[in-house]
SEKE-913100 format. One record per residue (C-alpha): x, y, z; residue number from 1; residue in one letter. Coordinates in Angstrom, 1 decimal. Each point is the difference from the previous one (the first is absolute). Last residue first. Layout:
        x        y        z   resi   resn
        X        Y        Z    NUM      A
...
END
This chain:
        x        y        z   resi   resn
     11.3      3.2     24.0    384      A
     -1.4     -3.2      1.5    383      R
     -3.5      0.5     -1.4    382      A
      1.4      0.8     -3.4    381      A
      2.1     -3.2     -0.1    380      R
     -3.0     -2.1      1.1    379      I
     -2.2      1.4     -2.7    378      M
      2.7     -0.4     -2.6    377      N
      0.4     -3.6      1.1    376      R
     -3.7     -0.6     -0.3    375      A
     -0.4      1.4     -3.5    374      I
      3.1     -1.7     -1.4    373      V
     -1.0     -3.4      1.6    372      L
     -3.5      0.2     -1.4    371      Q
      1.4      1.0     -3.4    370      Q
      2.3     -3.1      0.1    369      I
     -3.1     -2.2      0.7    368      Q
     -1.9      1.5     -2.9    367      T
      3.0     -0.9     -2.3    366      T
      2.5      2.6     -1.1    365      G
      0.4      1.2     -3.6    364      E
     -1.6     -3.2     -1.1    363      Y
     -2.4     -2.2      2.1    362      I
     -3.4      1.5      0.6    361      R
     -0.1      1.3     -3.6    360      F
      0.6     -3.5     -1.4    359      L
     -3.5     -1.2      0.7    358      R
     -1.3      2.7     -2.3    357      V
      0.6     -2.0     -3.2    356      D
     -1.7     -3.2      1.1    355      R
     -3.4      1.6      0.9    354      Y
      0.5      2.3     -3.0    353      F
      0.0     -3.0     -2.4    352      R
     -3.2     -1.5      1.4    351      E
     -1.5      3.5      0.3    350      I
      0.3      0.6     -3.8    349      S
     -3.0     -2.3     -0.9    348      Y
      0.1     -2.9     -2.4    347      D
      3.0     -1.4      1.9    346      S
     -2.0     -2.1      2.4    345      V
     -0.3      0.2      3.8    344      Y
     -1.9      3.3      0.0    343      G
     -2.8     -1.5     -2.2    342      A
     -0.7     -2.5      2.8    341      G
     -1.0      2.8      2.3    340      G
      0.6      3.5     -1.5    339      H
     -0.6      1.6      3.4    338      I
      2.3     -2.5      1.6    337      Q
      2.8      0.9     -2.5    336      V
     -0.5      3.7      0.7    335      A
      0.1     -0.7      3.8    334      R
      3.4     -1.7     -0.3    333      D
      1.4      2.7     -2.2    332      A
     -1.2      2.7      2.4    331      V
      1.6     -1.8      2.9    330      R
      3.3     -0.3     -1.9    329      G
     -0.1      3.7     -0.9    328      C
     -0.6      0.8      3.7    327      M
      3.1     -1.9      0.9    326      E
      2.0      2.0     -2.6    325      T
     -1.5      3.3      1.1    324      A
      0.4     -0.5      3.8    323      F
      3.6     -1.2      0.1    322      L
      1.4      2.3     -2.8    321      K
     -1.8      3.0      1.5    320      C
      1.2     -0.7      3.6    319      C
      3.5     -0.7     -1.4    318      S
      0.0      3.4     -1.8    317      A
     -1.3      1.7      3.2    316      E
      2.7     -1.4      2.1    315      T
      2.8      0.9     -2.4    314      S
     -1.6      3.4     -0.7    313      V
      2.8      2.3      1.1    312      D
     -1.5      3.4     -0.9    311      E
      1.2      2.2     -2.8    310      G
     -3.3      1.5     -1.1    309      A
     -0.1     -2.4     -3.0    308      D
      0.2     -2.9      2.4    307      R
     -2.9      1.3      2.0    306      R
     -2.0      0.5     -3.1    305      R
      0.7     -3.6     -1.0    304      A
     -1.0     -1.3      3.4    303      A
     -3.4      1.8     -0.2    302      D
     -0.6     -1.2     -3.5    301      V
      0.8     -3.6      1.0    300      V
     -2.2      0.1      3.1    299      M
     -3.0      1.5     -1.7    298      S
      0.2     -2.6     -2.8    297      R
      0.3     -2.8      2.5    296      A
     -3.1      1.2      2.0    295      A
     -2.0      0.5     -3.2    294      Y
      0.9     -3.5     -1.2    293      I
     -1.0     -1.4      3.4    292      E
     -3.4      1.7      0.0    291      A
     -0.7     -1.2     -3.6    290      K
      0.9     -3.6      0.8    289      S
     -2.1     -0.1      3.1    288      D
     -2.9      1.4     -2.0    287      A
      0.2     -2.5     -2.8    286      L
      0.3     -2.9      2.4    285      M
     -3.0      1.3      2.0    284      A
     -2.0      0.5     -3.2    283      Q
      0.5     -3.6     -0.9    282      I
     -1.4     -1.0      3.4    281      L
     -2.8      2.5     -0.4    280      Q
     -1.3     -1.5     -3.3    279      F
     -1.0      2.6     -2.6    278      D
      3.4     -0.3     -1.7    277      A
     -1.0     -3.6     -0.7    276      I
     -2.2      1.4     -2.7    275      P
     -3.6     -1.3      0.3    274      Q
     -2.1     -3.0     -0.9    273      G
      1.4     -2.5      2.6    272      F
      3.4      0.6     -1.6    271      Q
      1.1      2.6     -2.5    270      K
      3.5      1.1     -1.0    269      R
      0.1      3.5     -1.6    268      E
      0.2      2.2      3.1    267      M
      2.3     -2.4      1.8    266      A
      2.3     -0.2     -3.1    265      Y
      0.3      3.8     -0.2    264      R
      0.7      0.2      3.7    263      L
      2.7     -2.7     -0.2    262      A
      1.7      1.7     -3.0    261      D
      0.0      3.4      1.7    260      D
      1.3     -1.7      3.2    259      L
      2.8     -1.7     -1.9    258      M
      1.0      3.3     -1.7    257      R
      0.0      1.9      3.3    256      E
      2.1     -2.7      1.6    255      A
      2.5      0.3     -2.8    254      V
      0.3      3.8      0.7    253      G
      0.4     -0.6      3.7    252      T
      2.7     -2.6     -0.4    251      S
      1.9      2.4     -2.4    250      V
     -0.2      2.7      2.6    249      A
      1.5     -2.2      2.7    248      A
      2.6     -1.1     -2.5    247      I
      1.0      3.6     -0.6    246      H
      0.1      0.8      3.7    245      L
      2.2     -3.1      0.6    244      R
      2.3      1.1     -2.9    243      G
      0.8      3.3      1.6    242      K
      1.1     -1.7      3.2    241      D
      1.7     -2.7     -2.1    240      L
      2.3      2.5     -1.7    239      V
      1.1      1.6      3.2    238      K
      0.6     -3.5      1.4    237      M
      2.2     -1.0     -3.0    236      A
      2.0      3.2      0.3    235      T
      0.7     -0.7      3.7    234      K
      1.1     -3.5     -1.0    233      F
      2.3      1.4     -2.7    232      G
      1.8      2.4      2.4    231      V
      3.1     -2.2      0.7    230      G
      2.2      1.1     -2.9    229      E
     -0.1      3.4     -1.5    228      R
     -0.1      1.2     -3.6    227      G
     -3.6      0.9      0.3    226      G
     -1.0     -3.2     -1.7    225      I
      3.2     -2.0     -0.8    224      L
     -0.1      0.0     -3.8    223      N
      3.2      2.0     -0.2    222      A
      1.7     -3.0      1.6    221      A
     -0.5     -1.8     -3.3    220      P
     -1.8     -3.4      0.3    219      V
      1.7     -3.3     -0.6    218      R
     -2.2     -3.0      0.6    217      C
      2.0     -2.8      1.6    216      D
     -3.2     -2.1     -0.2    215      D
     -3.1      2.2      0.5    214      F
     -3.3     -1.8     -0.4    213      V
     -3.4      1.7     -0.4    212      V
     -2.9     -2.3      0.7    211      D
     -3.3      0.6     -1.7    210      C
     -3.1      2.2     -0.1    209      T
     -2.5      0.9     -2.7    208      H
     -3.2      2.0     -0.2    207      A
     -2.1     -1.3     -2.9    206      G
     -1.7     -2.5      2.2    205      R
     -0.7      1.7      3.4    204      Q
     -1.1     -3.3      1.7    203      G
      1.2     -3.1      1.7    202      M
      3.4      0.3     -1.5    201      K
      2.1     -2.0     -2.4    200      K
      3.4      1.6      0.4    199      D
      2.0      1.0     -3.1    198      I
      3.2     -2.2     -0.2    197      K
      3.1      1.4      1.6    196      G
      1.9      3.0     -1.2    195      L
      3.8      0.6     -0.5    194      S
      2.5      2.6      1.0    193      L
      3.7     -1.1     -0.1    192      G
      0.9      2.4     -2.8    191      P
     -2.4      3.0      0.0    190      S
     -2.7     -0.6     -2.7    189      G
     -2.6      1.9      1.9    188      K
      1.5      2.9      2.0    187      E
      0.7     -0.1      3.7    186      V
     -0.7      3.1      2.1    185      V
      1.4     -0.6      3.5    184      F
     -1.2      0.4      3.5    183      A
      2.1     -0.7      3.1    182      S
     -0.6     -2.1      3.1    181      I
      2.5      0.0      2.9    180      A
     -2.2      2.0      2.4    179      S
     -3.0     -2.2     -0.6    178      G
      0.7     -2.8      2.4    177      G
      3.3     -1.9      0.4    176      K
      3.5      0.9     -0.9    175      A
      2.5     -2.6     -1.2    174      N
     -1.0      0.1     -3.7    173      P
      0.5      3.8     -0.1    172      D
     -1.4      1.1     -3.4    171      T
     -3.2     -1.9      0.5    170      R
     -2.2      0.3     -3.1    169      A
     -3.2      1.7     -0.9    168      M
     -0.6      0.2     -3.8    167      V
     -1.9      2.7     -2.0    166      T
     -0.3     -1.9     -3.3    165      F
      0.2      1.5     -3.5    164      I
     -1.4     -1.2     -3.3    163      D
     -2.9     -1.9      1.5    162      A
     -2.4     -2.2     -2.0    161      E
      0.6     -3.3      1.6    160      P
      0.7      1.8      3.4    159      A
     -3.4      1.7     -0.1    158      N
     -0.6     -0.8      3.7    157      T
      2.8     -2.0      1.7    156      I
     -1.3     -3.1      1.7    155      F
      3.6     -1.0      1.1    154      R
      3.4      1.5      0.1    153      K
      3.1     -2.2     -0.2    152      T
      3.6      0.9      1.1    151      G
      3.3      1.3     -1.2    150      N
      1.0      3.5     -1.0    149      L
      3.6      1.1     -0.9    148      I
      0.4      3.7      0.4    147      Y
      2.0      2.1     -2.5    146      D
      2.6      2.7     -0.2    145      D
      2.6     -2.1      1.9    144      G
     -1.8     -3.1      1.3    143      D
     -2.5      0.8      2.7    142      R
     -2.0     -2.9      1.3    141      V
     -3.8     -0.1     -0.4    140      A
     -1.8     -2.8      1.8    139      T
     -3.5     -1.5      0.0    138      A
     -0.8     -1.3      3.4    137      R
     -3.1      1.8      1.1    136      L
     -0.7      0.1      3.7    135      S
     -1.2      3.6      0.0    134      A
     -3.0     -1.0     -2.1    133      A
     -1.5     -2.1      2.8    132      D
     -3.4     -0.1     -1.8    131      S
      1.7     -1.7     -2.9    130      G
      3.5     -1.2      0.5    129      A
      0.9     -3.7     -0.5    128      G
     -0.9     -0.4     -3.7    127      P
      0.7      3.7     -0.5    126      E
     -2.1      3.2     -0.1    125      T
      1.7      3.3     -0.9    124      L
      0.1      0.3     -3.8    123      A
     -2.0      3.0     -1.2    122      F
     -0.7      0.2     -3.7    121      S
      0.1      2.7     -2.6    120      G
     -1.3     -0.1     -3.6    119      I
      1.7      1.9     -2.8    118      I
     -1.3      2.3     -2.7    117      E
     -3.0      0.7      2.1    116      G
      0.5      3.7     -0.4    115      A
      0.4      0.5      3.7    114      A
      2.4     -2.9      0.3    113      L
      2.2      1.4     -2.8    112      R
      0.0      3.5      1.6    111      P
      0.8     -1.5      3.4    110      L
      3.0     -2.2     -1.0    109      Y
      3.1      2.0     -1.0    108      K
     -0.9      3.4      1.4    107      Q
     -1.1     -1.4      3.4    106      K
      3.2     -2.1      0.2    105      Q
      2.1      3.0     -0.8    104      A
     -1.9      2.1      2.6    103      E
      0.8     -2.7      2.6    102      T
     -2.9     -2.2      1.2    101      G
     -1.7      0.3      3.4    100      D
     -3.7      0.8     -0.5     99      I
     -0.4     -0.1     -3.8     98      V
      2.4     -3.0     -0.4     97      I
     -1.7     -2.0      2.7     96      G
     -3.3      1.2     -1.5     95      Q
      0.5     -1.6     -3.4     94      S
     -0.8     -3.7      0.2     93      G
     -1.8      0.2      3.3     92      I
     -2.6      2.4     -1.2     91      G
     -0.8      1.8     -3.3     90      N
      2.1     -2.3     -2.2     89      N
     -1.0     -3.0      2.2     88      T
     -3.7      0.8     -0.4     87      G
     -0.1      0.4     -3.7     86      I
     -0.3     -3.8     -0.6     85      L
     -1.8     -0.6      3.2     84      S
     -2.8      2.3     -0.8     83      R
     -0.9     -2.1     -3.1     82      F
      0.3     -3.2      1.9     81      A
     -2.4      1.2      2.7     80      P
     -3.0     -0.8     -2.3     79      S
     -2.3      3.0     -0.2     78      T
     -1.3      2.7      2.4     77      K
      3.6      0.4      1.2     76      S
      0.9      2.8     -2.4     75      I
     -2.6      2.3      1.6     74      E
      0.8     -0.4      3.7     73      F
      3.7      0.1     -0.8     72      A
     -0.4      3.4     -1.6     71      F
     -1.6      1.4      3.2     70      L
      2.9     -1.7      1.8     69      V
      2.6      1.8     -2.1     68      E
     -1.7      3.4      0.3     67      E
      0.1     -0.3      3.8     66      E
      3.6     -1.1     -0.1     65      M
      1.0      2.9     -2.2     64      T
      0.4     -0.7     -3.7     63      L
      3.4      0.8     -1.5     62      N
     -1.3     -0.2     -3.7     61      L
      3.2     -1.6     -1.3     60      G
      2.6      1.2     -2.5     59      G
      3.1      0.2      2.2     58      Y
     -0.5      3.6      0.9     57      Q
     -3.7     -0.9      0.7     56      E
      0.9     -2.2      2.9     55      P
     -1.1     -3.7     -0.3     54      I
     -3.3     -1.0      1.7     53      S
     -2.1     -0.2     -3.2     52      L
      2.8     -1.1     -2.3     51      G
     -1.3     -3.3     -1.5     50      F
     -3.5      1.2     -0.4     49      L
      0.9      2.8     -2.5     48      G
     -3.1     -0.5     -2.0     47      L
      2.0     -0.8     -3.1     46      E
      2.0     -2.6      1.9     45      R
     -3.2     -1.7      1.2     44      M
     -1.2     -0.1     -3.6     43      A
      3.1     -1.7     -1.0     42      G
     -0.4     -2.6      2.7     41      I
     -3.5     -0.5     -1.2     40      I
      1.1     -0.5     -3.6     39      R
      2.6     -2.5      1.2     38      E
     -2.6     -2.3      1.4     37      P
      0.2     -0.9      3.7     36      I
      0.9     -3.7      0.3     35      R
     -1.1     -3.0      2.0     34      D
     -1.9     -1.2     -3.1     33      T
     -3.3     -1.0      1.7     32      E
      0.0      2.7      2.8     31      A
      1.1      2.7     -2.5     30      V
     -2.8     -1.0     -2.4     29      E
     -2.6     -0.1      2.8     28      D
      0.9      3.6      1.2     27      E
     -0.1      1.3     -3.6     26      I
     -3.2      2.0      0.1     25      P
      0.9      1.4      3.5     24      I
      3.2      1.5     -1.3     23      L
     -0.9      2.0     -3.1     22      Q
     -3.3      1.9      0.4     21      E
     -0.7      0.0      3.8     20      R
      3.6      0.1      1.2     19      V
      1.0      2.6     -2.6     18      F
     -3.1      2.1      0.8     17      R
      0.9     -0.1      3.7     16      A
      3.6      0.9     -0.8     15      V
     -1.0      2.9     -2.2     14      S
     -2.5      1.3      2.6     13      D
      2.7     -0.3      2.7     12      L
      2.5      1.9     -2.0     11      L
     -2.4      2.8     -1.0     10      M
     -1.2      0.2      3.7      9      N
      3.7      0.4      1.0      8      L
      0.5      2.9     -2.4      7      T
     -3.2      1.7      1.3      6      E
      0.9     -0.5      3.7      5      Q
      3.5      1.4     -0.3      4      D
      2.3     -0.7      2.9      3      R
     -2.0     -2.5      2.0      2      I
      1.6     -0.9      3.3      1      M
END
């Protein structure tokens, strides 16, 4: 749902110009230094990019899902690291509070998240709990007006920069499954909270992950999201449904950038006395990529509109995440092939993008998990 087309167009035009004029020119710098310059972070704050999905009463823009995916298409036409920095504040790092937080929690954290004064992070995955998130082992035991958290979280996006963590922990150690999992807001600097070394990843340099360790970490009971135990897993699933649509849109935007670069190269590169774009086998790769991107974009916009209309889009969100991320991988592979040997060296952006986009098929639910979600929802509906 688009509330005000003129205002949205202004936002999208500003983002497209920001990407074109400020982000694309420093992609190599970010890849080499593994750091986003402070001037760019400041510019993101000025544009309001940290509060896109946070309600207006807390200082955000309160974009609808359709508006958010249209934004994601634009911001993703550059290195994914830039989007990742603001992504947690707009997605998994804030939405638990937005969706299920108490009013006091919203007042305390959302305005600062929206302004980019603090960075949020989402701590669900553990060394022994990834796709099987309900099996997490981190514990939170009530102790007077506090909870004592113990456990380790792994591959946590933006953890090295985070000021607050949305942490999933088991409040009933004897219960199995998701019914005993609760969600907490844990602030940076809390006694007993420590960070592991920054992970050396295949791609997405400039976007950081690391372990987050809780060793008798004392957290005020007031930081239990929603003020209720046992609903944290449901909160996490609500957050991930929205996040899957966002990642599907991101995958589509990156694919558009890769195809644009591949087309430009194919029109400039000559072999046998003519541009390689004139060869039908190159044209086939270009055409297949264009068709798949169009399909992904259509799916994402349709699912976003359905979510805005109040429909349960669990199946559609998983369909989008599955198709768009796999599509993005295929486009990356074709773009490398079109570049030939040049695609295998770092002189061209496709070498970096090829590594960067591989992560999309893994985080916020692997392709295989999306297949299970889709099939189980289909079977459940058929049996109803």
